Each structure stands twice: as structure tokens, then as C-alpha cells.
N, C-alpha and C positions, 0 to 999 in steps of 0.2 A: 534471480533469473536475469540473464544478460540478454539485452535486445540486440539483434544483429540485423544490419541492413541487408536485404536480399535483392537489391536492385543492381543492375549492371550499369546504371547511369554513370557513376563515377569512373568506372573502368573504360567506358566508351569515350568519355571526355579525355582521359589521359591518353588513350590510344590515338585519338585524333590529334592531340597536341604533339605526340611523337611523330606523326606523319608530316607535320608542317613545323619544323623546328624554328624557333625565333619569333613565332607569331602566336604565343600562348593565349593572349587576350582575345585576339581575333577568332581563333578556333573555339575558345570557350564560349564566346558570345554567339557564334553561329550554332554551336551544338545546343546550347540552352534555348535559343530562339526557335530553331527547327524542331527540337524534340517536344517542347511545350506547345508550339504552334500546331504541329501535326497531331499531337494528342488532343488538343482542343477541337480541331476540326473533326477528328474521329469521334469524340464525345458528342459533338453536335449532330453528326451524321447518325450515330446510334440512337440519339434522342429522337430524331425525326422518324427513324424507322420504328421506334417504340410507339410513337404517336400514331403512325399509320397502321402498323401490324399488330402491336401489342408487345408488352414487355417479355412475355414468355417466348414469343417468336425470336426476339433479340437474344435472349439467353441461349436458346437453342442454336442460333447462328454463331454466337461467340464460342460455343462449345466445340464447333468444328474449325475455328480459326487456327488452332495449333497444328492442324493437318497441313497448313501451308509450309510449316517447317520441313515436312517430308519432301517437299518439292526441291529443297536445297540439294538433295542427292544428285539432281540433274544439272547443277551448276558446273561450269567448266573447272577443271583442276588447274589453278594458276601456278602450281609448282612445276608443271611440265613445260618444257621449252619446245616450241615447234622446230621441226627440222631434224 
């Protein structure tokens, strides 16, 4: 059986590198720092909520987080040009 990475992390780093050509190291460092930093803050926040409300409450909260993806329908279409 072959193990496949199912994370978009590598693709996000490469995409960010293409947005700022010539600054591969800078962009990679920023992406790693921001992604792991924000993940750590989120984990600490969820841990605090689990202490205050209980782990079942946190699991139920996290079950609704993918609904935030539906909000992206309302983001502006960047392909359209004004005028």
C-alpha cells in the first residue's frame, strides 16, 4: 500500500513562491513560520476552550468549521475587471 500526502501545504508554499519570484527562501520561511505559528495558536485556543467547555463541545464546534468554506461563495470574483 502506498502512502500519499493529503496536505495542501507543499502546493501552497510553491504557489506563494511563484507569486514572489527570486525570493524563494524568504517566501518559504514566511509560509512555514506563519502556517505553523497560526496552527499553534489555534491548537492552544482549542485547548483552552476544551478546558473551559469540555472536549465534546470543542469537537462539535470543529464539526461546523468547514461551513466557513461555504462563505467563500460570497467572495468577489477577481477575474472580472471593473468598468
